[in-house]
KETI-236880 format. One record per residue (C-alpha): residue in one letter; z, y, x. Coordinates in steps of 0.001 Angstrom, whole numbers, plus 500000, padded with zeros to 6 digits. Last residue first. Layout:
N
{type = A&w = Z&v = Y&u = X}
...
END
This chain:
186
{type = A&w = 517996&v = 461123&u = 508507}
{type = S&w = 520842&v = 463302&u = 505946}
{type = Y&w = 518806&v = 465171&u = 503246}
{type = A&w = 520080&v = 462669&u = 500235}
{type = E&w = 523504&v = 462662&u = 501479}
{type = M&w = 523464&v = 466871&u = 500589}
{type = G&w = 524513&v = 465680&u = 496815}
{type = V&w = 520722&v = 465766&u = 494698}
{type = C&w = 520266&v = 468885&u = 492492}
{type = S&w = 521386&v = 469190&u = 488399}
{type = C&w = 524529&v = 471087&u = 489635}
{type = V&w = 526906&v = 471713&u = 486185}
{type = L&w = 529297&v = 474237&u = 486038}
{type = N&w = 531984&v = 474351&u = 483281}
{type = R&w = 533607&v = 477224&u = 482944}
{type = D&w = 530582&v = 479989&u = 483884}
{type = G&w = 528781&v = 477421&u = 481082}
{type = F&w = 531719&v = 477786&u = 478816}
{type = V&w = 532049&v = 481665&u = 479070}
{type = N&w = 527938&v = 481951&u = 479013}
{type = D&w = 527658&v = 479720&u = 476022}
{type = V&w = 524158&v = 479484&u = 475510}
{type = R&w = 521266&v = 480985&u = 473285}
{type = A&w = 518380&v = 479076&u = 472195}
{type = V&w = 516577&v = 477276&u = 474583}
{type = A&w = 512447&v = 477194&u = 475547}
{type = P&w = 511976&v = 480877&u = 474165}
{type = W&w = 508788&v = 480488&u = 472352}
{type = F&w = 506152&v = 483095&u = 473783}
{type = K&w = 504044&v = 484442&u = 470752}
{type = F&w = 500520&v = 486804&u = 470791}
{type = E&w = 499081&v = 486801&u = 468202}
{type = R&w = 501855&v = 486089&u = 465303}
{type = L&w = 503846&v = 488434&u = 467834}
{type = S&w = 502376&v = 491418&u = 466804}
{type = P&w = 502872&v = 491437&u = 463359}
{type = V&w = 506699&v = 492360&u = 464657}
{type = P&w = 509993&v = 490398&u = 463630}
{type = Y&w = 507575&v = 486948&u = 463668}
{type = A&w = 510531&v = 484610&u = 465047}
{type = A&w = 513468&v = 485034&u = 463352}
{type = Q&w = 512317&v = 487716&u = 460662}
{type = E&w = 509501&v = 485107&u = 459514}
{type = R&w = 512291&v = 482037&u = 459488}
{type = T&w = 514244&v = 484419&u = 456937}
{type = Y&w = 517202&v = 485719&u = 456778}
{type = P&w = 520747&v = 484629&u = 455904}
{type = R&w = 520532&v = 481075&u = 457774}
{type = N&w = 520729&v = 478083&u = 456993}
{type = W&w = 517039&v = 476651&u = 457576}
{type = E&w = 516672&v = 472957&u = 457299}
{type = N&w = 513428&v = 470994&u = 458120}
{type = A&w = 512840&v = 473067&u = 461453}
{type = S&w = 510299&v = 475151&u = 463107}
{type = V&w = 512431&v = 478398&u = 463105}
{type = V&w = 514674&v = 475817&u = 465434}
{type = D&w = 512610&v = 473747&u = 467559}
{type = A&w = 510064&v = 476716&u = 468067}
{type = T&w = 513127&v = 478062&u = 469713}
{type = H&w = 514884&v = 481663&u = 468186}
{type = P&w = 516901&v = 483589&u = 470730}
{type = A&w = 518811&v = 484992&u = 469180}
{type = N&w = 521585&v = 483919&u = 466677}
{type = K&w = 523816&v = 487007&u = 466684}
{type = L&w = 520556&v = 489135&u = 466484}
{type = P&w = 519125&v = 487573&u = 464070}
{type = N&w = 522020&v = 487432&u = 461873}
{type = N&w = 525143&v = 484856&u = 460878}
{type = V&w = 528533&v = 487087&u = 462719}
{type = K&w = 528060&v = 490266&u = 460892}
{type = D&w = 525690&v = 489500&u = 457886}
{type = M&w = 523007&v = 491943&u = 457058}
{type = A&w = 523363&v = 495106&u = 454876}
{type = G&w = 526705&v = 496185&u = 456140}
{type = S&w = 526091&v = 498684&u = 457290}
{type = E&w = 526044&v = 497842&u = 461252}
{type = V&w = 524337&v = 494491&u = 460218}
{type = A&w = 521496&v = 496699&u = 458941}
{type = M&w = 522226&v = 499500&u = 461744}
{type = I&w = 521392&v = 496772&u = 464375}
{type = E&w = 518454&v = 495014&u = 462893}
{type = A&w = 516826&v = 498520&u = 462665}
{type = H&w = 517761&v = 499207&u = 466238}
{type = I&w = 516409&v = 495673&u = 467051}
{type = A&w = 512855&v = 497381&u = 465382}
{type = I&w = 513139&v = 500297&u = 467702}
{type = M&w = 513830&v = 497980&u = 471001}
{type = A&w = 510801&v = 496021&u = 469845}
{type = D&w = 508393&v = 499321&u = 469793}
{type = C&w = 509353&v = 500694&u = 472549}
{type = F&w = 508683&v = 497232&u = 474510}
{type = R&w = 504791&v = 497270&u = 472968}
{type = D&w = 504942&v = 500506&u = 473777}
{type = L&w = 505798&v = 499985&u = 477008}
{type = E&w = 503541&v = 496851&u = 477371}
{type = F&w = 500432&v = 499245&u = 475727}
{type = K&w = 501485&v = 502196&u = 478197}
{type = S&w = 501084&v = 499257&u = 481081}
{type = E&w = 503357&v = 498157&u = 483178}
{type = S&w = 501895&v = 498039&u = 487034}
{type = E&w = 504616&v = 500970&u = 487958}
{type = T&w = 507761&v = 499070&u = 487471}
{type = P&w = 509393&v = 499622&u = 484059}
{type = E&w = 513280&v = 498907&u = 485092}
{type = V&w = 515488&v = 498952&u = 481684}
{type = M&w = 519116&v = 498775&u = 482667}
{type = L&w = 520893&v = 497350&u = 479271}
{type = T&w = 524092&v = 498466&u = 478919}
{type = G&w = 527989&v = 496998&u = 477285}
{type = A&w = 530034&v = 497045&u = 480649}
{type = V&w = 528206&v = 500017&u = 483455}
{type = P&w = 525939&v = 499225&u = 486263}
{type = F&w = 525189&v = 496565&u = 485270}
{type = S&w = 525841&v = 495229&u = 481823}
{type = L&w = 522707&v = 493632&u = 481275}
{type = T&w = 519834&v = 494121&u = 483244}
{type = P&w = 516608&v = 492995&u = 481292}
{type = A&w = 516150&v = 490240&u = 479184}
{type = H&w = 512349&v = 489165&u = 479365}
{type = F&w = 510524&v = 490244&u = 476880}
{type = G&w = 508702&v = 488380&u = 474126}
{type = Y&w = 509841&v = 489845&u = 471013}
{type = D&w = 512083&v = 486888&u = 470322}
{type = M&w = 513181&v = 486611&u = 473971}
{type = L&w = 514413&v = 490558&u = 472983}
{type = R&w = 516912&v = 489103&u = 470551}
{type = K&w = 518793&v = 487459&u = 473681}
{type = A&w = 519316&v = 491392&u = 475501}
{type = V&w = 520238&v = 492977&u = 472191}
{type = D&w = 522796&v = 490304&u = 471358}
{type = E&w = 523847&v = 490830&u = 474925}
{type = A&w = 524072&v = 494350&u = 474656}
{type = T&w = 526787&v = 494018&u = 471677}
{type = V&w = 526372&v = 493800&u = 468022}
{type = S&w = 529284&v = 494394&u = 465647}
{type = K&w = 530887&v = 498026&u = 466721}
{type = F&w = 527666&v = 499887&u = 467752}
{type = Q&w = 528347&v = 502779&u = 470133}
{type = R&w = 528740&v = 501025&u = 473088}
{type = L&w = 524837&v = 500140&u = 473413}
{type = D&w = 523653&v = 502545&u = 476286}
{type = L&w = 520730&v = 502503&u = 477622}
{type = I&w = 520124&v = 502423&u = 481120}
{type = C&w = 516964&v = 504137&u = 482436}
{type = E&w = 515014&v = 503026&u = 485867}
{type = H&w = 512916&v = 504593&u = 488136}
{type = A&w = 514853&v = 508221&u = 488597}
{type = V&w = 515776&v = 509373&u = 484771}
{type = L&w = 514964&v = 513164&u = 483899}
{type = N&w = 517189&v = 515370&u = 481712}
{type = G&w = 515589&v = 518174&u = 483724}
{type = H&w = 517503&v = 517379&u = 486325}
{type = G&w = 519456&v = 514246&u = 486420}
{type = R&w = 520135&v = 511800&u = 483264}
{type = Y&w = 522771&v = 509166&u = 484137}
{type = L&w = 523018&v = 507869&u = 480706}
{type = T&w = 520066&v = 506780&u = 478036}
{type = P&w = 521658&v = 506895&u = 474302}
{type = F&w = 520019&v = 504323&u = 472144}
{type = F&w = 517933&v = 504974&u = 468817}
{type = K&w = 516621&v = 508355&u = 469153}
{type = E&w = 516209&v = 509142&u = 472901}
{type = L&w = 514009&v = 505560&u = 472560}
{type = R&w = 510610&v = 506816&u = 473179}
{type = H&w = 512483&v = 509434&u = 475886}
{type = A&w = 513738&v = 506910&u = 477478}
{type = I&w = 511046&v = 504602&u = 477508}
{type = Y&w = 508740&v = 507470&u = 478627}
{type = N&w = 511554&v = 508333&u = 481622}
{type = A&w = 511279&v = 504798&u = 482629}
{type = N&w = 507169&v = 504423&u = 483116}
{type = L&w = 506605&v = 508291&u = 484864}
{type = I&w = 509665&v = 507228&u = 487099}
{type = A&w = 507249&v = 504250&u = 487795}
{type = V&w = 504363&v = 505788&u = 487981}
{type = K&w = 505893&v = 508372&u = 491017}
{type = T&w = 506818&v = 505250&u = 492808}
{type = A&w = 503601&v = 503338&u = 492786}
{type = D&w = 502279&v = 506932&u = 494119}
{type = T&w = 504535&v = 507151&u = 496949}
{type = L&w = 503853&v = 503743&u = 498175}
{type = G&w = 499670&v = 504055&u = 497518}
{type = D&w = 500233&v = 507184&u = 499953}
{type = P&w = 502223&v = 505517&u = 502676}
{type = G&w = 500949&v = 502501&u = 502869}
{type = M&w = 499900&v = 500350&u = 500027}
END
């Protein structure tokens, strides 16, 4: 890339982060804005104001929209650190913002009581193909809302392979699936 290419890439990454922060400012406050109300190469979306939905719920729900979850609760607990790189197209930036705006509407439905505080698309995310296509569906929202919360997902759907895991259980009960060191001795 050289020094000029690196400078240009940095400028685009900063522009992308500010684009996201600006598009989402009515829905999620952005922490650590600087001069001119701008952010650097990342925007930290603050979700701490919500009472019934956590940043982890939003991160897991983003998987239903086809996004890898952003950095969670760093550097501030209850936030998402979004770092769009210089290679992200405006289409992808808009797709991400549209997903976050749709998720905000789901959060508002949970916060207002219009949606169950425990059994909702955010708390149950991500939704795998096996879960959505199973014969039994005992959730108070539709399979369509679980799997296709925005119309564009009908054409471009990435299915998470695994539903939500219990992080605390996983942290306390580590399982190593690798072969032991004895397999490497001569």
